[in-house]
C-alpha positions as YAML, in Angstrom:
chain: A
units: angstrom
residues:
- id: 1
  name: MET
  ca: [13.08, 14.93, 25.50]
- id: 2
  name: LEU
  ca: [15.77, 17.42, 24.55]
- id: 3
  name: ASN
  ca: [15.45, 21.06, 25.60]
- id: 4
  name: LYS
  ca: [16.68, 24.23, 23.93]
- id: 5
  name: VAL
  ca: [19.62, 25.88, 25.73]
- id: 6
  name: HIS
  ca: [20.50, 29.51, 25.13]
- id: 7
  name: VAL
  ca: [24.01, 30.91, 25.64]
- id: 8
  name: THR
  ca: [24.92, 34.58, 25.25]
- id: 9
  name: ILE
  ca: [28.48, 35.68, 24.54]
- id: 10
  name: THR
  ca: [28.30, 39.22, 25.83]
- id: 11
  name: SER
  ca: [30.19, 42.40, 25.13]
- id: 12
  name: THR
  ca: [30.49, 42.96, 28.91]
- id: 13
  name: ALA
  ca: [34.09, 42.84, 30.11]
- id: 14
  name: ASN
  ca: [34.75, 43.06, 33.85]
- id: 15
  name: GLU
  ca: [38.12, 41.34, 34.18]
- id: 16
  name: TYR
  ca: [41.27, 40.63, 32.20]
- id: 17
  name: ALA
  ca: [43.16, 37.64, 30.89]
- id: 18
  name: ALA
  ca: [46.67, 37.12, 29.56]
- id: 19
  name: VAL
  ca: [47.08, 35.83, 26.00]
- id: 20
  name: VAL
  ca: [49.92, 35.13, 23.60]
- id: 21
  name: PRO
  ca: [49.56, 35.92, 19.88]
- id: 22
  name: PHE
  ca: [49.03, 32.66, 17.97]
- id: 23
  name: SER
  ca: [48.63, 31.38, 14.44]
- id: 24
  name: HIS
  ca: [48.52, 27.94, 12.90]
- id: 25
  name: GLN
  ca: [51.41, 28.94, 10.63]
- id: 26
  name: HIS
  ca: [53.75, 30.39, 13.28]
- id: 27
  name: GLY
  ca: [52.40, 28.89, 16.52]
- id: 28
  name: LEU
  ca: [52.78, 30.91, 19.71]
- id: 29
  name: ASP
  ca: [54.70, 34.19, 19.67]
- id: 30
  name: THR
  ca: [57.84, 32.97, 21.45]
- id: 31
  name: PHE
  ca: [61.60, 33.43, 21.37]
- id: 32
  name: TYR
  ca: [64.73, 32.04, 23.04]
- id: 33
  name: ASP
  ca: [67.25, 34.05, 25.05]
- id: 34
  name: ALA
  ca: [71.04, 33.59, 24.85]
- id: 35
  name: LEU
  ca: [70.87, 30.82, 27.50]
- id: 36
  name: GLY
  ca: [68.27, 28.83, 25.61]
- id: 37
  name: GLN
  ca: [65.30, 29.77, 27.83]
- id: 38
  name: LYS
  ca: [62.05, 30.02, 25.88]
- id: 39
  name: TYR
  ca: [59.80, 33.06, 26.46]
- id: 40
  name: ALA
  ca: [56.29, 33.98, 25.29]
- id: 41
  name: ASN
  ca: [55.20, 37.54, 24.51]
- id: 42
  name: VAL
  ca: [52.11, 38.12, 26.64]
- id: 43
  name: TYR
  ca: [49.33, 40.70, 26.32]
- id: 44
  name: LYS
  ca: [46.55, 41.69, 28.73]
- id: 45
  name: VAL
  ca: [43.09, 41.61, 27.11]
- id: 46
  name: PRO
  ca: [39.54, 41.87, 28.50]
- id: 47
  name: ALA
  ca: [37.68, 38.79, 29.73]
- id: 48
  name: TYR
  ca: [34.00, 38.77, 28.74]
- id: 49
  name: GLU
  ca: [30.90, 37.38, 30.42]
- id: 50
  name: VAL
  ca: [29.25, 34.32, 28.88]
- id: 51
  name: ASN
  ca: [25.76, 33.62, 30.23]
- id: 52
  name: ILE
  ca: [23.72, 30.43, 30.13]
- id: 53
  name: ASP
  ca: [19.98, 31.14, 30.46]
- id: 54
  name: GLY
  ca: [18.88, 29.40, 33.66]
- id: 55
  name: GLY
  ca: [22.52, 28.75, 34.56]
- id: 56
  name: ASP
  ca: [25.68, 30.55, 35.56]
- id: 57
  name: THR
  ca: [27.84, 33.32, 34.18]
- id: 58
  name: TYR
  ca: [31.33, 32.39, 33.00]
- id: 59
  name: LEU
  ca: [34.32, 34.45, 31.90]
- id: 60
  name: ALA
  ca: [35.99, 33.95, 28.56]
- id: 61
  name: VAL
  ca: [38.61, 35.33, 26.23]
- id: 62
  name: ARG
  ca: [36.74, 36.56, 23.17]
- id: 63
  name: TYR
  ca: [39.38, 38.42, 21.17]
- id: 64
  name: GLY
  ca: [43.02, 37.61, 20.53]
- id: 65
  name: TYR
  ca: [45.97, 38.24, 18.28]
- id: 66
  name: GLN
  ca: [47.37, 36.69, 15.15]
- id: 67
  name: ASN
  ca: [51.05, 35.81, 15.43]
- id: 68
  name: LYS
  ca: [52.35, 37.31, 12.22]
- id: 69
  name: GLY
  ca: [55.87, 35.97, 12.79]
- id: 70
  name: ASP
  ca: [57.39, 39.44, 12.48]
- id: 71
  name: GLY
  ca: [58.95, 39.58, 15.98]
- id: 72
  name: LYS
  ca: [57.24, 42.89, 16.78]
- id: 73
  name: THR
  ca: [55.88, 43.48, 20.31]
- id: 74
  name: PRO
  ca: [54.28, 46.92, 20.53]
- id: 75
  name: LYS
  ca: [53.41, 48.20, 24.02]
- id: 76
  name: SER
  ca: [49.73, 48.31, 23.05]
- id: 77
  name: ARG
  ca: [48.05, 46.49, 20.21]
- id: 78
  name: GLN
  ca: [44.48, 46.23, 18.97]
- id: 79
  name: CYS
  ca: [43.18, 42.66, 18.88]
- id: 80
  name: ASP
  ca: [42.87, 41.36, 15.33]
- id: 81
  name: ALA
  ca: [41.11, 38.03, 15.82]
- id: 82
  name: GLY
  ca: [37.63, 37.20, 17.07]
- id: 83
  name: ILE
  ca: [33.97, 37.76, 16.24]
- id: 84
  name: ALA
  ca: [32.99, 41.43, 16.48]
- id: 85
  name: HIS
  ca: [29.61, 41.40, 14.69]
- id: 86
  name: HIS
  ca: [26.29, 40.26, 16.16]
- id: 87
  name: HIS
  ca: [25.50, 36.64, 15.28]
- id: 88
  name: ARG
  ca: [23.05, 33.95, 16.22]
- id: 89
  name: CYS
  ca: [24.16, 30.42, 15.59]
- id: 90
  name: LEU
  ca: [23.35, 26.78, 16.23]
- id: 91
  name: PRO
  ca: [26.74, 25.26, 17.00]
- id: 92
  name: THR
  ca: [27.62, 21.62, 16.58]
- id: 93
  name: TRP
  ca: [29.86, 19.58, 18.85]
- id: 94
  name: LYS
  ca: [33.39, 18.60, 17.83]
- id: 95
  name: PRO
  ca: [34.48, 15.67, 20.03]
- id: 96
  name: GLY
  ca: [38.15, 15.24, 20.90]
- id: 97
  name: TYR
  ca: [39.18, 18.86, 20.33]
- id: 98
  name: ASN
  ca: [42.13, 19.96, 22.47]
- id: 99
  name: PRO
  ca: [43.38, 23.57, 22.60]
- id: 100
  name: HIS
  ca: [46.42, 24.15, 20.38]
- id: 101
  name: SER
  ca: [48.32, 26.58, 22.58]
- id: 102
  name: PHE
  ca: [48.15, 25.21, 26.14]
- id: 103
  name: GLN
  ca: [47.53, 21.96, 27.97]
- id: 104
  name: GLY
  ca: [43.85, 21.69, 28.80]
- id: 105
  name: THR
  ca: [42.65, 19.69, 31.79]
- id: 106
  name: GLY
  ca: [38.92, 19.52, 31.08]
- id: 107
  name: THR
  ca: [36.73, 17.47, 28.77]
- id: 108
  name: LEU
  ca: [38.03, 17.26, 25.21]
- id: 109
  name: GLY
  ca: [35.76, 18.86, 22.66]
- id: 110
  name: ALA
  ca: [34.53, 22.21, 21.36]
- id: 111
  name: TRP
  ca: [31.41, 23.88, 20.07]
- id: 112
  name: ILE
  ca: [31.82, 24.84, 16.38]
- id: 113
  name: LEU
  ca: [30.09, 28.20, 16.06]
- id: 114
  name: PHE
  ca: [29.91, 28.32, 12.25]
- id: 115
  name: PRO
  ca: [30.07, 25.41, 9.78]
- id: 116
  name: HIS
  ca: [33.44, 25.09, 8.02]
- id: 117
  name: LYS
  ca: [35.07, 27.82, 10.18]
- id: 118
  name: THR
  ca: [37.48, 27.57, 13.10]
- id: 119
  name: PHE
  ca: [35.67, 29.86, 15.55]
- id: 120
  name: TYR
  ca: [34.89, 27.62, 18.52]
- id: 121
  name: ILE
  ca: [33.78, 27.77, 22.12]
- id: 122
  name: HIS
  ca: [36.35, 25.68, 24.00]
- id: 123
  name: GLU
  ca: [38.34, 25.37, 27.19]
- id: 124
  name: GLY
  ca: [40.52, 28.35, 28.01]
- id: 125
  name: PRO
  ca: [43.51, 28.74, 30.33]
- id: 126
  name: ASP
  ca: [43.10, 28.62, 34.10]
- id: 127
  name: ARG
  ca: [44.12, 32.06, 35.40]
- id: 128
  name: THR
  ca: [43.93, 30.74, 38.98]
- id: 129
  name: ASN
  ca: [47.01, 28.63, 38.15]
- id: 130
  name: ASN
  ca: [48.74, 31.37, 36.11]
- id: 131
  name: GLY
  ca: [47.48, 29.80, 32.89]
- id: 132
  name: ILE
  ca: [48.19, 31.67, 29.67]
- id: 133
  name: GLY
  ca: [47.22, 30.53, 26.21]
- id: 134
  name: GLY
  ca: [47.38, 31.72, 22.66]
- id: 135
  name: SER
  ca: [44.10, 33.09, 21.41]
- id: 136
  name: LEU
  ca: [43.13, 33.36, 17.77]
- id: 137
  name: GLY
  ca: [39.62, 34.62, 18.41]
- id: 138
  name: CYS
  ca: [37.80, 31.58, 19.78]
- id: 139
  name: VAL
  ca: [35.61, 31.96, 22.85]
- id: 140
  name: GLU
  ca: [37.72, 30.36, 25.59]
- id: 141
  name: ILE
  ca: [36.01, 29.54, 28.92]
- id: 142
  name: LEU
  ca: [38.47, 30.54, 31.66]
- id: 143
  name: ASP
  ca: [39.58, 29.40, 35.10]
- id: 144
  name: GLY
  ca: [38.98, 25.66, 35.00]
- id: 145
  name: ARG
  ca: [35.22, 26.11, 34.53]
- id: 146
  name: TRP
  ca: [34.95, 24.40, 31.14]
- id: 147
  name: ASP
  ca: [33.52, 21.18, 32.58]
- id: 148
  name: ASP
  ca: [30.98, 23.18, 34.65]
- id: 149
  name: PHE
  ca: [29.95, 25.04, 31.48]
- id: 150
  name: LEU
  ca: [29.42, 21.77, 29.60]
- id: 151
  name: SER
  ca: [27.58, 20.15, 32.52]
- id: 152
  name: GLN
  ca: [25.08, 23.00, 32.71]
- id: 153
  name: ILE
  ca: [24.42, 22.80, 28.97]
- id: 154
  name: LYS
  ca: [23.89, 19.03, 29.20]
- id: 155
  name: ASP
  ca: [21.68, 19.30, 32.30]
- id: 156
  name: LEU
  ca: [19.51, 22.09, 30.89]
- id: 157
  name: GLY
  ca: [19.35, 20.46, 27.46]
- id: 158
  name: ASN
  ca: [18.69, 16.97, 28.86]
- id: 159
  name: GLY
  ca: [21.27, 15.37, 26.58]
- id: 160
  name: GLU
  ca: [24.93, 14.96, 25.68]
- id: 161
  name: CYS
  ca: [26.73, 17.72, 23.79]
- id: 162
  name: GLU
  ca: [26.96, 15.81, 20.52]
- id: 163
  name: VAL
  ca: [23.23, 15.00, 20.60]
- id: 164
  name: LEU
  ca: [22.22, 18.56, 21.51]
- id: 165
  name: GLY
  ca: [24.41, 19.98, 18.74]
- id: 166
  name: ALA
  ca: [23.11, 17.56, 16.10]
- id: 167
  name: ALA
  ca: [19.51, 18.41, 17.07]
- id: 168
  name: GLY
  ca: [20.16, 22.18, 16.91]
- id: 169
  name: LYS
  ca: [19.24, 22.59, 20.57]
- id: 170
  name: LEU
  ca: [22.13, 24.87, 21.56]
- id: 171
  name: HIS
  ca: [21.38, 28.46, 20.55]
- id: 172
  name: VAL
  ca: [24.25, 30.95, 20.87]
- id: 173
  name: SER
  ca: [23.84, 34.72, 20.62]
- id: 174
  name: ILE
  ca: [27.02, 36.72, 20.12]
- id: 175
  name: GLN
  ca: [26.64, 40.36, 21.03]
- id: 176
  name: ALA
  ca: [28.29, 42.92, 18.79]
- id: 177
  name: GLY
  ca: [31.54, 44.27, 20.16]
- id: 178
  name: SER
  ca: [34.67, 46.01, 19.02]
- id: 179
  name: TYR
  ca: [38.20, 44.76, 18.94]
- id: 180
  name: PRO
  ca: [39.78, 45.93, 22.21]
- id: 181
  name: THR
  ca: [43.30, 47.20, 22.61]
- id: 182
  name: GLY
  ca: [45.49, 45.07, 24.82]
- id: 183
  name: THR
  ca: [48.67, 46.03, 26.60]
- id: 184
  name: PHE
  ca: [51.98, 44.20, 26.51]
- id: 185
  name: LEU
  ca: [52.68, 42.59, 29.88]
- id: 186
  name: GLY
  ca: [56.14, 41.33, 29.02]
- id: 187
  name: ALA
  ca: [57.97, 38.17, 28.04]
- id: 188
  name: PHE
  ca: [57.22, 35.26, 30.37]
- id: 189
  name: PRO
  ca: [59.22, 32.03, 30.65]
- id: 190
  name: VAL
  ca: [57.64, 29.02, 29.01]
- id: 191
  name: LYS
  ca: [57.82, 25.67, 30.80]
- id: 192
  name: SER
  ca: [59.81, 22.92, 29.15]
- id: 193
  name: GLU
  ca: [57.75, 20.77, 26.82]
...
């Protein structure tokens, strides 16, 4: 028998993560120097707690930046992507999803928070390995803990992600928050693709 699992995306930020502005139109906010080295413009933003009832607490990027393609890199910038209002939702599972802005290492897939929208819960960059990703407002589970996050949901729910999502057994509460202001960390070299 399937069980209900409750996840809370909190407004509690205790740590920080590095993100690059991103958009589907312009990709990551990057540029090339005179020698052909590619750089990404990186901002420091808060990392928020994500709690599973009866399970662990994870850290995630919750707010990010849209890459407007204008080449501007202010020293501080308010996030302009993410979910700031309180919501309760019954996400469904999207198999095969892979983050657009960095190479994930965990299980492919994402939780779709709202039907017909692109706000997901998915794997985020691993800060323990200097991971940095573009964030367009999805909830991105940090530090290589994506598979742990999924395992706890499956164990508590007594089923696979796709089955739990289809049955409406994953309940997600998103606490109200406000768009934080991040600070520009600098331009960091991007590894060859």
